[in-house]
N, C-alpha and C positions, 0 to 999 in steps of 0.2 A: 658496214663500217662501224668501228667502235668509237663512241664519243669519249669514253673513259675506260682506262684499264689500270687496275691496281695489281702489281706483281710482288708478292711476298712482303707485304707491308707489315712491319713490326714497330711498336713503340712502347717503351717502358718509361714510367715515371717513378724513379727510385726502384723499389722492389716490386712495384705494381706493374704487371704486364697489361697495358691497356689494349693493345692489338698484337696478335701473334700470327704471322705468316698469312695475312689476308690476301686472297686472290679474288678479283671481282671484275666483271665487265658490264658496261652499259652501252648498248648499241644506239646509234643515231635514231631518233624518233620514238624511243621507248619511254615509258614511265616506269621507273623501278622504285619499289618501296624497300627501305632499309629499316628493319624492326629488331627489337630485342629488349630485354628487361633493363631497368635502370642499372647503369654501371657496365653495360655490355661493350661500350667503346664506340658508339654511333657518332657522338659529337667529336671525339678525337679523330675519327675517320674523316668527317667533314672538314675539320680544321687542317688536316694534312692535305686534302685535295685542294683546298682554297689557299694554302700557303701560310696559314697562321701557326702551324706546327710542322716541324721537320721530322720525318720518320727516322728511326734508328737504322732500319734496313728496308730494302725494297724500292720499287720505282712507281711513279705516277705518270701515266701517259694521257694526254688530251689530244684527241683527233690525230693520233699517231706521233705526237711530239712528246719527248721526255721532258717533263716540267718539274721533276723532283727538286724540292728545295727552293723554288722560285718564290718571290715575295708576293703578298696578296694582290698588289696593284698590277703585277706582271701576269698573274693568273687571270685577273679580271680583264685585262687587255686581250687575252686569248679567248674571250667569249664565255667566261664563267661568271654567273651572278648567284648571289646567295641571300636568303632571308635568315634571320636569327630566331632562336627559340625565345629569347627575350628581345622584344622589338627595340630597335635603336633609332628612335625618331629624332629629327632636328627640331626640338621644341620651340626654338626661336624663329622658325621659318614657316611659311605657309606650305600647304600641300603642294601647290604649283612649284614653289621654289625647291622643295625637297625632291620632287620627281625630276625637275630640271637638272639637278646635280648629277643624277644618273645619266641623263641624256648627253651631258657634256663629255662623257667618257669617249664617245665615238664621234659626236657631232660638234665640230669646232665653230661652225656657222650658227649664229644665234637664232635665225629664223628656223633652220632645220632642227635645232635642239628643241625649240619651243613646240614645233609640230610633233616631234617624237614624244615629248612629254605629254602633250594633249592626247595622242593616240593611246599611250599607256594608261592615262587616267580614265579615259572613256572605256577602255577594255575592262578595267578592274572596277568600274562603277564608282569612282571617287571624284569624277570631274565636277560634280555639283559642290564638292567640298574644297575646291581648288584655292579659294581665298581664305579658308579657315587655317588657324595655326594648329600645329600638331598637338600642342598642349591642351587643345579644346576637344580632342577626339577621344572616343572610347577604344578599348582594345581591339575589337573586330575591325573598326575603321583604320586603326594604326597598322594592323596586319595587311590590309589591302593597300595602304599607302606604301608600305615597305615593298610589297610585291610590285606595285606600279613603278617605284624607283628602280627595282631590279630589272624590270622589263624594258625600261627606258634605255638601259645600257646595250640593248639589242643582243641578248645572250644567245649562245648556241646550246649551252648547258645551264639549266636552272636548278639550283639546289635549295630545297625547301625544308627548313628545320622546324618541325612541329607547327605548321602553318594553321592547323585547325584546333590547336589546344585551347580549351576554354570557350569554344564556340558552341552555339546551340545546334541541335540536329538540323534545323532548317538552314542555318549558316554553313554547316558542314556540307550539306547537299549543294548549296550555291557555290561553295569553293570547289567542290568536285567538278561541277559543270565548267567553272572558270578555268581550272587547270587543264581540262580536256580541250577547251577552246585554244588555250595557249599552245598546247602540243599540236593540235590539228590545223589551226589557222596560221600560226607563226612558225611552225616547224621546229619548235624548241624541244630538246630532250630534257627530261625531268628525272632527277634523283631526289627522293624525299625520305626524311626521317619522321616517323609518326608513331604515336601510341594509340590513336583512335583507329581501331581495327576496321570499323565500318568504312572509313575513308580509304584506308590502305587497300582493302580488298575490292572496293568498287572502282578504283582508279588505276591500279598497278597492272602492267603486263607481266612483270615478274616481281617476286619478293625475295630478298636476301635476309637471312636471320643471323644476327650476331648474339653470342652469349659468352661472357668472360673473355672478350677480345678475339674470339674465333668464329668463323663461319660454320654454323651447324646445319644449315639447310638453305636450299635455293630452288625456286621453281615457280609455277603458276600460283595464284592465290589459293586455289582449291587444294593443290598439292601441299603447300606449306601449312595451311590451316588444319590438315589432317595428319601432319607429320608428328610422330610420337615425341621426338626430341624437342620439337617446338612447344608442344603441349606441356611437356615436363618443365621446360625453361620458364614458361609463364605461370604454370599452375603447380609445379611439383615442389620437391623439397628444397632445392637450391634456388636462391634468388640472386640475381646479379645485376647501369649505365654509368 
């Protein structure tokens, strides 16, 4: 079964073609990496899937339902959670309160919401920070809190936007293990955008490559890493997110 299907997605910003006829599938239970040079259209694609941007053409399907043009809260209610490239913490709230906000998306009962928030904090390793304020945390900790908040919504599809950017190699390895646990233990499908190739290649079942708004390659990590079009896009004459 497909968790996400993109059919002929195109988006222009003025004269700039951000995405052109993008077709893509993410199957339930997969971890799919979406990569490409800066300016390739990765964030635009994420924004379209999550309802922040409407496509000019094409359709977005989530678990078989056409959700094209729905608002972000409607997409979230259908089981999609997202982290952002630039973390968006609630600086005036504690970690516990921040994660609880996510839990209330599905859990209207206070006790159930608190239990869901605790599970998410323990899984992501931020439970010991639960009484700290977001403004007191460093970037790696904030990334984990944002991930915990996303997991507290009980997503079926988790979209990670540069979740390991700025992390040390050891922190990248820890995040790799955590995302695998999320997929294996919670049954969550994962679509991630990332520039840290070590992370992408170690965690992805499949990799999709965008360049100048078009899909130029798709396949296993080994297939994509040896693809000449991909090598040229990253290392060749043209540069293009």
